[in-house]
N, C-alpha and C positions, 0 to 999 in steps of 0.2 A: 502495499498499499503505502502510494506515498501522496502528499499535498502537491495539487497546482496551483492556486491562490487562498487568499483570507483576507475578507473584506469584511468590513464594519457595515452591519446595518442600524440605519437611523429611523427609528419611526420618527413620519416628520405632515404636518395639515400644510406645509408652505413649499411644497415641490417647487414653485420655480422662482423664487426667492432661497431656495437652497443650490438649485442650477447655477444661478448668475452670482451666487457666493461665490459656490466651490470653482466655477470659471474664471473669475479671479486669481484664481490659486494656480491656474491652468490646467483644470480638470475638462472634459468636455463629454456630453451624452453619447452613450455607445448603445443604450436599451433601453426604450420608456415604454412600459404599458400600458402608463396610465395610475397604477394603481401601486406600480413600484419603478424607478428609472435607477438605471448604472452610471455613473461617470468615469474616465479612466485617463489616466493619462496619456496623450498621445506617446510622448516618448519611451512610456513605461506603461506599454499595455495591462500587467499584473497590479499596477497602483492602482485601486479603484476605490470606489465610496457606493452604497447604497442606501437609497430615500425608500420606504415603504411607509404609503398610508393605511396600509393595512395588507393582511395575507390571502391572495385569492382565495386557495381553499385551506388552510390551517388555522389551530385559534388561536394563534398569539403572531405576534412581529418576532421574527429571530434577534436576538444580540448580533451574531456574525453568523456570517456564510463560509463554509471549506469545501472548498472543494476537490476531490480526490479521483483517483483514478477508478477506483472499486469501491462503490461506496455500498452495495450488499457484502465486499468483506468484512468493511469499516460498521455496518449496520451488526452483524454477526458476533464481530468482538463489543461491541455494549450492550449487546442483550446477554453474552455471556457472564460479562461483569457485572450485571443485574441494574444497566444504566437507566432510568427514567426514561422512555421514549415520548414524548409530547405530541409528536406528528410521526404515524405510520408511513412506512416506506411504502412509496408511489411512482408511479410515472406520471409529468405534469405535464398537462398539453402546451407549455410553450417550450419543453425539448427539454428538459430536464427529470434526473431519478434521483430523490430524495426523499429524508426523514428527518426530524428535529430530535435532539438530544439533549438533556438539559443537563452542565456540567456543576464539578462540587461546587463553583460560589453563586450556583443557582440563575447561572446564564440559559438561553436557550440557543441552540448552536443547529444551523441549519446545514445539514451534512450533505451533498451532493454530487452527481455526477450527469455531464452532459452527453445527451444522447447524441 
């Protein structure tokens, strides 16, 4: 298992203002589904920040997203360790396979693989 990127997820009701603010820091919009928006550095595309007004299919907005090469393997490890699965492993219509797990600090982590 390897980590491809880690992205902070910020719950926001100020999506346009966030786009403008982080644009001044050099970020550009790379994805915008209305309820979720990802901004990335053009010079370093894995340097990203995500803003979410809600989550389309999950009960909570996660605190961070971790993209891995094998989400099924990570899910199996988390189950074996007895971690709290907040949102079940599933394929989402926007092209990711993911689940949410709570870390020891109470933070919700969105673990995903792009399909």
